[in-house]
KERO-312743 format. One record per atom (N, C-alpha, C): residue in one letter; atom name; x negated, y negated, z. Coordinates in steps of 0.2 Angstrom, whole numbers, plus 5000, padded with zeros to 4 digits. Layout:
// KERO-312743
@r a | a CA | X X | Y Y | Z Z
...
// end
This chain:
// KERO-312743
@r x | a N | X 4952 | Y 4869 | Z 4905
@r x | a CA | X 4951 | Y 4865 | Z 4899
@r x | a C | X 4957 | Y 4862 | Z 4896
@r x | a N | X 4957 | Y 4856 | Z 4895
@r x | a CA | X 4964 | Y 4853 | Z 4892
@r x | a C | X 4962 | Y 4852 | Z 4885
@r x | a N | X 4964 | Y 4856 | Z 4880
@r x | a CA | X 4963 | Y 4855 | Z 4873
@r x | a C | X 4970 | Y 4855 | Z 4870
@r x | a N | X 4970 | Y 4852 | Z 4864
@r x | a CA | X 4977 | Y 4852 | Z 4861
@r x | a C | X 4977 | Y 4858 | Z 4857
@r x | a N | X 4984 | Y 4861 | Z 4856
@r x | a CA | X 4985 | Y 4867 | Z 4853
@r x | a C | X 4984 | Y 4866 | Z 4845
@r x | a N | X 4980 | Y 4870 | Z 4842
@r x | a CA | X 4979 | Y 4870 | Z 4835
@r x | a C | X 4985 | Y 4874 | Z 4832
@r x | a N | X 4987 | Y 4879 | Z 4835
@r x | a CA | X 4992 | Y 4883 | Z 4832
@r x | a C | X 4995 | Y 4888 | Z 4837
@r x | a N | X 5001 | Y 4888 | Z 4838
@r x | a CA | X 5005 | Y 4892 | Z 4843
@r x | a C | X 5006 | Y 4899 | Z 4840
@r x | a N | X 5004 | Y 4904 | Z 4844
@r x | a CA | X 5005 | Y 4911 | Z 4842
@r x | a C | X 5010 | Y 4914 | Z 4847
@r x | a N | X 5015 | Y 4916 | Z 4844
@r x | a CA | X 5020 | Y 4920 | Z 4849
@r x | a C | X 5018 | Y 4927 | Z 4849
@r x | a N | X 5016 | Y 4929 | Z 4855
@r x | a CA | X 5014 | Y 4936 | Z 4856
@r x | a C | X 5020 | Y 4941 | Z 4856
@r x | a N | X 5026 | Y 4938 | Z 4857
@r x | a CA | X 5032 | Y 4943 | Z 4857
@r x | a C | X 5032 | Y 4947 | Z 4851
@r x | a N | X 5030 | Y 4945 | Z 4845
@r x | a CA | X 5030 | Y 4949 | Z 4839
@r x | a C | X 5025 | Y 4955 | Z 4839
@r x | a N | X 5020 | Y 4955 | Z 4844
@r x | a CA | X 5015 | Y 4960 | Z 4845
@r x | a C | X 5017 | Y 4965 | Z 4850
@r x | a N | X 5022 | Y 4963 | Z 4854
@r x | a CA | X 5024 | Y 4967 | Z 4860
@r x | a C | X 5030 | Y 4972 | Z 4858
@r x | a N | X 5029 | Y 4978 | Z 4862
@r x | a CA | X 5035 | Y 4983 | Z 4861
@r x | a C | X 5040 | Y 4981 | Z 4866
@r x | a N | X 5046 | Y 4978 | Z 4864
@r x | a CA | X 5051 | Y 4975 | Z 4868
@r x | a C | X 5054 | Y 4980 | Z 4873
@r x | a N | X 5055 | Y 4986 | Z 4870
@r x | a CA | X 5058 | Y 4991 | Z 4874
@r x | a C | X 5054 | Y 4993 | Z 4880
@r x | a N | X 5047 | Y 4994 | Z 4878
@r x | a CA | X 5043 | Y 4996 | Z 4884
@r x | a C | X 5042 | Y 4990 | Z 4889
@r x | a N | X 5042 | Y 4984 | Z 4887
@r x | a CA | X 5043 | Y 4978 | Z 4892
@r x | a C | X 5049 | Y 4978 | Z 4896
@r x | a N | X 5055 | Y 4980 | Z 4893
@r x | a CA | X 5061 | Y 4980 | Z 4896
@r x | a C | X 5060 | Y 4986 | Z 4902
@r x | a N | X 5058 | Y 4991 | Z 4900
@r x | a CA | X 5057 | Y 4997 | Z 4905
@r x | a C | X 5052 | Y 4995 | Z 4911
@r x | a N | X 5047 | Y 4991 | Z 4909
@r x | a CA | X 5043 | Y 4989 | Z 4915
@r x | a C | X 5046 | Y 4983 | Z 4919
@r x | a N | X 5050 | Y 4979 | Z 4916
@r x | a CA | X 5054 | Y 4974 | Z 4919
@r x | a C | X 5059 | Y 4977 | Z 4924
@r x | a N | X 5062 | Y 4982 | Z 4922
@r x | a CA | X 5067 | Y 4986 | Z 4926
@r x | a C | X 5063 | Y 4989 | Z 4932
@r x | a N | X 5057 | Y 4992 | Z 4931
@r x | a CA | X 5053 | Y 4995 | Z 4936
@r x | a C | X 5051 | Y 4990 | Z 4941
@r x | a N | X 5048 | Y 4984 | Z 4939
@r x | a CA | X 5046 | Y 4979 | Z 4943
@r x | a C | X 5052 | Y 4976 | Z 4947
@r x | a N | X 5058 | Y 4976 | Z 4945
@r x | a CA | X 5063 | Y 4973 | Z 4948
@r x | a C | X 5065 | Y 4978 | Z 4954
@r x | a N | X 5065 | Y 4985 | Z 4952
@r x | a CA | X 5066 | Y 4990 | Z 4957
@r x | a C | X 5061 | Y 4990 | Z 4963
@r x | a N | X 5055 | Y 4989 | Z 4961
@r x | a CA | X 5049 | Y 4989 | Z 4966
@r x | a C | X 5050 | Y 4983 | Z 4970
@r x | a N | X 5052 | Y 4977 | Z 4967
@r x | a CA | X 5053 | Y 4971 | Z 4971
@r x | a C | X 5058 | Y 4972 | Z 4976
@r x | a N | X 5064 | Y 4975 | Z 4974
@r x | a CA | X 5069 | Y 4976 | Z 4979
@r x | a C | X 5067 | Y 4981 | Z 4985
@r x | a N | X 5064 | Y 4986 | Z 4983
@r x | a CA | X 5061 | Y 4991 | Z 4988
@r x | a C | X 5057 | Y 4988 | Z 4993
@r x | a N | X 5052 | Y 4984 | Z 4990
@r x | a CA | X 5048 | Y 4980 | Z 4995
@r x | a C | X 5051 | Y 4975 | Z 4999
@r x | a N | X 5056 | Y 4972 | Z 4997
@r x | a CA | X 5060 | Y 4967 | Z 5001
@r x | a C | X 5064 | Y 4971 | Z 5007
@r x | a N | X 5067 | Y 4977 | Z 5005
@r x | a CA | X 5070 | Y 4981 | Z 5009
@r x | a C | X 5065 | Y 4984 | Z 5015
@r x | a N | X 5059 | Y 4986 | Z 5013
@r x | a CA | X 5054 | Y 4988 | Z 5018
@r x | a C | X 5052 | Y 4983 | Z 5023
@r x | a N | X 5052 | Y 4976 | Z 5020
@r x | a CA | X 5050 | Y 4971 | Z 5024
@r x | a C | X 5055 | Y 4969 | Z 5029
@r x | a N | X 5062 | Y 4970 | Z 5027
@r x | a CA | X 5067 | Y 4969 | Z 5032
@r x | a C | X 5067 | Y 4974 | Z 5037
@r x | a N | X 5066 | Y 4980 | Z 5035
@r x | a CA | X 5066 | Y 4986 | Z 5040
@r x | a C | X 5060 | Y 4985 | Z 5045
@r x | a N | X 5055 | Y 4983 | Z 5043
@r x | a CA | X 5049 | Y 4982 | Z 5047
@r x | a C | X 5050 | Y 4976 | Z 5052
@r x | a N | X 5053 | Y 4971 | Z 5049
@r x | a CA | X 5055 | Y 4965 | Z 5054
@r x | a C | X 5060 | Y 4967 | Z 5059
@r x | a N | X 5065 | Y 4971 | Z 5057
@r x | a CA | X 5070 | Y 4973 | Z 5062
@r x | a C | X 5067 | Y 4978 | Z 5067
@r x | a N | X 5062 | Y 4982 | Z 5065
@r x | a CA | X 5058 | Y 4986 | Z 5070
@r x | a C | X 5054 | Y 4982 | Z 5075
@r x | a N | X 5051 | Y 4977 | Z 5072
@r x | a CA | X 5047 | Y 4973 | Z 5076
@r x | a C | X 5051 | Y 4969 | Z 5082
@r x | a N | X 5057 | Y 4967 | Z 5079
@r x | a CA | X 5061 | Y 4963 | Z 5084
@r x | a C | X 5064 | Y 4968 | Z 5090
@r x | a N | X 5065 | Y 4974 | Z 5088
@r x | a CA | X 5067 | Y 4979 | Z 5093
@r x | a C | X 5061 | Y 4981 | Z 5098
@r x | a N | X 5055 | Y 4981 | Z 5095
@r x | a CA | X 5049 | Y 4983 | Z 5099
@r x | a C | X 5048 | Y 4977 | Z 5104
@r x | a N | X 5050 | Y 4971 | Z 5102
@r x | a CA | X 5049 | Y 4965 | Z 5106
@r x | a C | X 5054 | Y 4965 | Z 5112
@r x | a N | X 5060 | Y 4967 | Z 5111
@r x | a CA | X 5065 | Y 4968 | Z 5116
@r x | a C | X 5063 | Y 4973 | Z 5121
@r x | a N | X 5060 | Y 4979 | Z 5119
@r x | a CA | X 5058 | Y 4984 | Z 5123
@r x | a C | X 5052 | Y 4982 | Z 5127
@r x | a N | X 5047 | Y 4978 | Z 5124
@r x | a CA | X 5041 | Y 4976 | Z 5127
@r x | a C | X 5043 | Y 4971 | Z 5133
@r x | a N | X 5048 | Y 4967 | Z 5131
@r x | a CA | X 5050 | Y 4962 | Z 5136
@r x | a C | X 5054 | Y 4966 | Z 5142
@r x | a N | X 5058 | Y 4971 | Z 5141
@r x | a CA | X 5061 | Y 4975 | Z 5146
@r x | a C | X 5055 | Y 4978 | Z 5151
@r x | a N | X 5050 | Y 4981 | Z 5147
@r x | a CA | X 5045 | Y 4985 | Z 5151
@r x | a C | X 5041 | Y 4980 | Z 5155
@r x | a N | X 5039 | Y 4974 | Z 5152
@r x | a CA | X 5036 | Y 4969 | Z 5156
@r x | a C | X 5039 | Y 4966 | Z 5162
@r x | a N | X 5046 | Y 4966 | Z 5161
@r x | a CA | X 5050 | Y 4964 | Z 5167
@r x | a C | X 5049 | Y 4968 | Z 5173
@r x | a N | X 5048 | Y 4975 | Z 5172
@r x | a CA | X 5047 | Y 4980 | Z 5177
@r x | a C | X 5041 | Y 4979 | Z 5181
@r x | a N | X 5035 | Y 4977 | Z 5177
@r x | a CA | X 5029 | Y 4977 | Z 5181
@r x | a C | X 5026 | Y 4970 | Z 5182
@r x | a N | X 5029 | Y 4965 | Z 5179
@r x | a CA | X 5026 | Y 4959 | Z 5179
@r x | a C | X 5024 | Y 4956 | Z 5186
@r x | a N | X 5029 | Y 4957 | Z 5191
@r x | a CA | X 5027 | Y 4955 | Z 5198
@r x | a C | X 5022 | Y 4958 | Z 5201
@r x | a N | X 5021 | Y 4965 | Z 5199
@r x | a CA | X 5015 | Y 4969 | Z 5203
@r x | a C | X 5009 | Y 4968 | Z 5199
@r x | a N | X 5008 | Y 4964 | Z 5194
@r x | a CA | X 5002 | Y 4964 | Z 5190
@r x | a C | X 4997 | Y 4959 | Z 5193
@r x | a N | X 4991 | Y 4961 | Z 5193
@r x | a CA | X 4985 | Y 4956 | Z 5195
@r x | a C | X 4982 | Y 4954 | Z 5189
@r x | a N | X 4984 | Y 4948 | Z 5186
@r x | a CA | X 4981 | Y 4946 | Z 5180
@r x | a C | X 4974 | Y 4943 | Z 5181
@r x | a N | X 4972 | Y 4941 | Z 5187
@r x | a CA | X 4965 | Y 4939 | Z 5188
@r x | a C | X 4960 | Y 4945 | Z 5187
@r x | a N | X 4963 | Y 4951 | Z 5189
@r x | a CA | X 4959 | Y 4957 | Z 5188
@r x | a C | X 4958 | Y 4959 | Z 5181
@r x | a N | X 4964 | Y 4958 | Z 5178
@r x | a CA | X 4964 | Y 4960 | Z 5171
@r x | a C | X 4959 | Y 4956 | Z 5167
@r x | a N | X 4959 | Y 4949 | Z 5168
@r x | a CA | X 4955 | Y 4945 | Z 5165
@r x | a C | X 4947 | Y 4947 | Z 5166
@r x | a N | X 4946 | Y 4949 | Z 5172
@r x | a CA | X 4939 | Y 4951 | Z 5174
@r x | a C | X 4937 | Y 4958 | Z 5170
@r x | a N | X 4942 | Y 4962 | Z 5169
@r x | a CA | X 4940 | Y 4968 | Z 5165
@r x | a C | X 4940 | Y 4967 | Z 5158
@r x | a N | X 4944 | Y 4962 | Z 5156
@r x | a CA | X 4943 | Y 4960 | Z 5149
@r x | a C | X 4937 | Y 4957 | Z 5147
@r x | a N | X 4934 | Y 4953 | Z 5152
@r x | a CA | X 4927 | Y 4950 | Z 5151
@r x | a C | X 4922 | Y 4955 | Z 5151
@r x | a N | X 4923 | Y 4960 | Z 5155
@r x | a CA | X 4918 | Y 4965 | Z 5155
@r x | a C | X 4918 | Y 4969 | Z 5148
@r x | a N | X 4924 | Y 4971 | Z 5146
@r x | a CA | X 4924 | Y 4974 | Z 5140
@r x | a C | X 4921 | Y 4970 | Z 5134
@r x | a N | X 4923 | Y 4964 | Z 5134
@r x | a CA | X 4920 | Y 4960 | Z 5129
@r x | a C | X 4912 | Y 4959 | Z 5129
@r x | a N | X 4910 | Y 4958 | Z 5135
@r x | a CA | X 4902 | Y 4958 | Z 5136
@r x | a C | X 4899 | Y 4965 | Z 5134
@r x | a N | X 4902 | Y 4970 | Z 5135
@r x | a CA | X 4899 | Y 4977 | Z 5133
@r x | a C | X 4900 | Y 4977 | Z 5126
@r x | a N | X 4905 | Y 4975 | Z 5123
@r x | a CA | X 4906 | Y 4975 | Z 5115
@r x | a C | X 4901 | Y 4971 | Z 5112
@r x | a N | X 4899 | Y 4965 | Z 5114
@r x | a CA | X 4894 | Y 4961 | Z 5112
@r x | a C | X 4887 | Y 4964 | Z 5112
@r x | a N | X 4886 | Y 4967 | Z 5118
@r x | a CA | X 4880 | Y 4970 | Z 5119
@r x | a C | X 4878 | Y 4976 | Z 5115
@r x | a N | X 4884 | Y 4980 | Z 5114
@r x | a CA | X 4883 | Y 4986 | Z 5109
@r x | a C | X 4882 | Y 4984 | Z 5102
@r x | a N | X 4885 | Y 4978 | Z 5100
@r x | a CA | X 4885 | Y 4976 | Z 5093
@r x | a C | X 4879 | Y 4973 | Z 5091
@r x | a N | X 4874 | Y 4971 | Z 5096
@r x | a CA | X 4868 | Y 4968 | Z 5094
@r x | a C | X 4863 | Y 4973 | Z 5092
// end
């Protein structure tokens, strides 16, 4: 709704500013911790990708992808049959 303001009420006078400051500090800390965890997760995913690529290089030439697709189709068909 877009209504004109009749009277502006500043809620700050009803708030405990010390308590808000404490929450603000905690939120800032939690935000930094979350950022740090995301950065660590990203680094681990990148390292896992490198290991995956190295492992794939070892068996890629010996892999029969046609057979893999066949088995994948069978698994999907069985899953769909069981879910009905």
